[in-house]
C-alpha positions as CSV (number, residue, x, y, z in Angstrom):
1,M,0.0,0.0,0.0
2,E,1.1,3.6,-0.7
3,T,1.6,6.1,2.1
4,T,-1.4,8.1,0.8
5,D,-3.5,4.9,1.1
6,H,-2.5,4.5,4.8
7,V,-3.2,8.2,5.5
8,K,-6.7,7.8,4.1
9,S,-7.3,4.6,6.1
10,L,-6.1,6.5,9.2
11,T,-8.4,9.4,8.5
12,D,-11.5,7.2,8.0
13,A,-10.7,5.0,10.9
14,G,-10.3,7.9,13.3
15,H,-13.6,9.5,12.3
16,L,-15.4,6.1,12.7
17,L,-13.7,5.5,16.0
18,A,-14.8,8.9,17.4
19,G,-18.4,8.4,16.1
20,A,-18.7,4.9,17.6
21,A,-17.2,6.1,20.9
22,E,-19.7,9.0,21.1
23,Q,-22.6,6.6,20.5
24,A,-21.4,4.1,23.0
25,G,-20.6,6.7,25.8
26,P,-17.4,7.0,27.8
27,G,-18.5,4.4,30.4
28,A,-19.3,1.6,28.0
29,S,-17.2,-1.6,28.3
30,V,-14.9,-2.5,25.5
31,P,-15.3,-6.3,25.1
32,T,-12.3,-6.6,22.8
33,C,-10.1,-5.0,25.5
34,P,-11.1,-6.6,28.8
35,G,-11.0,-4.1,31.7
36,W,-11.3,-1.0,29.4
37,Q,-14.1,1.4,29.0
38,V,-14.5,3.7,26.0
39,R,-12.8,6.5,28.0
40,N,-9.7,4.4,28.4
41,L,-9.8,3.6,24.6
42,L,-10.0,7.3,23.7
43,R,-7.3,8.3,26.2
44,H,-4.9,5.6,24.9
45,T,-5.4,6.1,21.2
46,G,-5.4,9.9,21.5
47,M,-2.1,9.7,23.4
48,V,-0.6,7.4,20.8
49,H,-1.7,9.8,18.0
50,R,0.1,12.7,19.7
51,W,3.2,10.6,20.4
52,A,3.4,9.6,16.7
53,T,2.7,13.2,15.6
54,A,5.8,14.4,17.6
55,Y,8.1,12.1,15.6
56,V,6.7,13.2,12.2
57,A,6.3,16.9,13.0
58,E,9.4,17.4,15.1
59,G,11.7,14.8,13.6
60,H,12.9,13.1,16.7
61,T,15.6,10.7,15.8
62,S,15.6,8.8,19.0
63,Y,12.9,7.4,21.2
64,H,11.1,9.9,23.4
65,H,8.4,9.2,26.0
66,D,4.7,9.8,25.3
67,G,3.0,12.7,26.9
68,G,0.7,10.6,29.1
69,E,-3.0,10.2,29.0
70,P,-5.2,13.2,29.9
71,D,-7.6,13.5,32.8
72,L,-10.5,14.3,30.5
73,D,-13.9,12.7,30.1
74,G,-17.1,13.0,28.1
75,G,-17.3,15.7,25.5
76,E,-14.0,17.2,26.4
77,L,-12.3,13.9,25.9
78,L,-13.9,13.4,22.5
79,D,-12.8,16.8,21.4
80,W,-9.3,16.1,22.5
81,F,-9.2,12.8,20.6
82,R,-10.5,14.4,17.4
83,E,-8.0,17.3,17.7
84,G,-5.1,14.9,18.1
85,H,-6.3,12.7,15.2
86,G,-6.5,15.7,13.0
87,L,-3.0,16.8,14.0
88,L,-1.6,13.4,13.1
89,V,-3.3,13.3,9.7
90,N,-2.1,16.9,8.9
91,A,1.5,16.0,10.0
92,L,1.6,13.0,7.7
93,E,0.1,14.8,4.8
94,S,2.5,17.7,5.0
95,A,5.7,15.7,5.9
96,S,8.5,15.5,3.4
97,A,9.1,12.1,1.7
98,D,12.7,12.2,3.0
99,L,11.6,12.7,6.6
100,E,14.2,11.4,9.1
101,C,12.9,10.2,12.5
102,W,12.8,7.3,14.9
103,T,10.9,4.1,14.0
104,F,10.6,0.7,15.5
105,L,9.7,-1.7,12.7
106,P,11.1,-2.2,9.2
107,A,9.7,0.1,6.5
108,P,10.7,1.7,3.2
109,S,11.0,5.1,5.0
110,P,10.1,6.7,8.3
111,L,7.1,8.5,6.7
112,A,5.9,5.1,5.3
113,F,6.4,3.5,8.7
114,W,4.3,6.1,10.7
115,A,1.5,6.3,8.2
116,R,1.2,2.5,8.1
117,R,1.6,2.0,11.9
118,Q,-1.0,4.6,12.8
119,A,-3.4,3.4,10.1
120,H,-3.5,-0.1,11.6
121,E,-3.3,1.2,15.2
122,T,-6.4,3.3,14.6
123,T,-8.3,0.7,12.5
124,I,-7.9,-1.9,15.3
125,H,-9.0,0.6,17.9
126,R,-11.9,1.6,15.7
127,V,-13.0,-2.0,15.9
128,D,-12.8,-1.7,19.7
129,A,-15.0,1.3,19.7
130,E,-17.6,-0.3,17.4
131,S,-17.5,-3.4,19.6
132,A,-18.3,-1.2,22.6
133,R,-21.2,0.5,20.7
134,G,-22.6,-2.8,19.4
135,G,-24.0,-3.5,16.0
136,P,-22.1,-4.4,12.8
137,L,-18.4,-3.5,12.3
138,S,-17.2,-1.3,9.5
139,G,-15.4,-3.2,6.9
140,V,-11.7,-3.5,6.2
141,A,-10.5,-3.6,2.6
142,A,-8.7,-6.7,1.6
143,G,-5.5,-4.8,0.7
144,Q,-5.4,-3.1,4.0
145,A,-6.1,-6.4,5.8
146,L,-3.3,-8.2,4.0
147,D,-0.9,-5.3,4.8
148,G,-1.9,-5.5,8.4
149,I,-1.1,-9.2,8.5
150,D,2.3,-8.5,7.0
151,E,3.0,-5.9,9.6
152,L,2.0,-8.2,12.4
153,L,4.0,-11.2,11.1
154,F,7.1,-9.5,9.7
155,G,7.2,-6.6,12.1
156,F,5.8,-7.2,15.6
157,H,6.3,-10.9,15.8
158,A,9.7,-11.0,14.1
159,R,11.0,-9.1,17.2
160,P,12.8,-10.8,20.1
161,K,10.0,-9.8,22.4
162,S,7.4,-12.0,20.6
163,R,5.9,-14.6,23.0
164,V,4.5,-16.8,20.2
165,R,6.9,-19.7,20.7
166,T,6.8,-23.5,20.9
167,D,9.2,-25.9,22.6
168,A,9.5,-28.0,19.4
169,P,9.3,-26.7,15.8
170,R,5.8,-26.3,14.5
171,T,4.3,-24.7,11.4
172,L,1.2,-22.5,11.2
173,R,-0.3,-21.5,7.8
174,I,-2.5,-18.4,7.4
175,R,-4.5,-18.5,4.1
176,A,-6.7,-15.7,2.7
177,T,-9.4,-17.5,0.7
178,D,-10.6,-14.3,-1.0
179,T,-7.2,-13.2,-2.4
180,G,-5.1,-16.3,-2.6
181,D,-2.4,-14.9,-0.3
182,A,-0.9,-17.1,2.3
183,W,1.8,-17.1,5.0
184,T,3.7,-20.0,6.5
185,V,4.9,-19.2,10.0
186,R,7.5,-21.4,11.6
187,L,7.3,-21.6,15.3
188,S,10.1,-22.7,17.7
189,P,11.8,-21.5,20.9
190,E,12.9,-18.5,18.8
191,P,10.8,-15.7,17.5
192,P,8.4,-16.8,14.7
193,Q,9.7,-16.8,11.1
194,A,7.1,-16.0,8.5
195,V,7.2,-16.4,4.7
196,R,4.7,-14.9,2.3
197,E,3.4,-17.4,-0.3
198,S,1.1,-17.6,-3.2
199,E,-1.7,-20.2,-3.3
200,A,0.4,-22.3,-5.6
201,D,3.3,-22.2,-3.2
202,T,1.1,-23.6,-0.4
203,H,0.2,-26.6,-2.5
204,R,3.8,-27.3,-3.2
205,A,4.9,-26.8,0.4
206,G,2.7,-29.6,1.7
207,S,1.0,-30.0,5.0
208,V,1.4,-27.9,8.1
209,D,0.5,-28.5,11.8
210,C,-2.3,-26.0,11.7
211,E,-4.0,-23.7,9.2
212,L,-6.2,-20.6,9.7
213,S,-8.2,-19.8,6.6
214,G,-10.8,-17.1,5.9
215,T,-11.2,-13.8,4.3
216,A,-8.3,-11.3,4.5
217,E,-10.4,-9.1,6.8
218,G,-11.4,-12.0,9.0
219,L,-7.8,-13.2,9.4
220,Y,-6.6,-9.7,10.1
221,L,-9.1,-9.1,12.9
222,T,-8.7,-12.6,14.3
223,L,-4.8,-12.4,14.4
224,W,-5.2,-9.1,16.2
225,N,-7.6,-10.9,18.6
226,R,-10.5,-8.6,17.7
227,L,-12.6,-11.6,16.4
228,P,-12.8,-15.0,17.9
229,L,-11.3,-18.1,16.3
230,T,-14.7,-19.1,15.2
231,A,-14.5,-16.2,12.6
232,V,-12.1,-18.3,10.6
233,T,-11.7,-21.9,9.7
234,V,-9.1,-23.8,11.8
235,T,-7.8,-27.1,10.6
236,G,-5.1,-29.3,12.2
237,D,-3.9,-28.7,15.7
238,R,-6.2,-26.2,17.3
239,G,-3.7,-25.8,20.2
240,L,-1.5,-23.8,17.9
241,A,-4.3,-21.5,17.0
242,R,-5.1,-21.0,20.8
243,L,-1.4,-20.4,21.4
244,W,-1.5,-17.5,19.0
245,C,-4.6,-16.1,20.7
246,E,-3.1,-16.4,24.1
247,N,0.4,-15.1,23.4
248,S,0.3,-12.7,20.4
249,G,-1.1,-9.6,22.1
250,V,0.8,-6.4,21.3
251,T,0.9,-4.1,24.4
252,W,1.9,-0.5,25.0
253,S,5.3,-0.2,26.6
C-alpha cells in the first residue's frame, strides 16, 4: 500500500472511532479490551496519536516518551481525541518524503512507517469502539487487511519480544481465501519466522501443523484478537491457534 492509502485509512478509521465512541458513551465496556471502558480507549489512542505526531512533525531521531493520558472525560475527551487525530493526519500529509525520525519496525521510509503503523493502530481501535457500541463492524478492505497481517508477522512478531513460541518446531499457515495470499509461520523456541506465499506455493509446500483460513479481513481481525477463532476456519492442531490467541497480544510499553 502507498503512504497516501495509509493516511486515508487513518483518516477514515479515526472518524469512525470517534463516532462509535460518542454513540457508546465513555463508560461503555470495550469487550475486545477486557478491563477497558470507552474513555480508556480514547485516552490511549489519542495519546498514541500525539506521540506519533511528535516524531513526524518534530523529527525526533531517538525514542522519546509519550505525553501521558489526559484526565479528561465526556465531550472534552472526544474533542481532545478528534483534535489529536487531525494533528496526526495533517502532520503525515505535510511531511517530506525524506523525513528522518525514529521508527521501531522495518519500513521503506520513516514516513511510510508512521503512516502504516498509525493506520493499523487506529483501525484496530476503531473495531474496539464499534464493539463497545454494538452492531455491525465497519469493513476493512482486503488490501489493508493483507498489509496488516504482513505488519503483524514480519514486524511485531519478528522481534525478540514476541511470545509466540513453541518448545518443538511447528508450522502455522494463514491463508486468505478471497485473495489467494498465504503465509507460513515457523514456530520454535525463537521468534516466529514468516514467509509470504502464493496459493500455488502452499500446495507445493505440503502439510502444516495448523491452518487458519478465511477472508483477509477475518484473518486480520482474528490475528489481532478482535474476532474469535470461530470467525475463521481452523484445521489441524487447534492448540497452535489457541497459542497464537493467548500469546500474540501487542501491548503498549
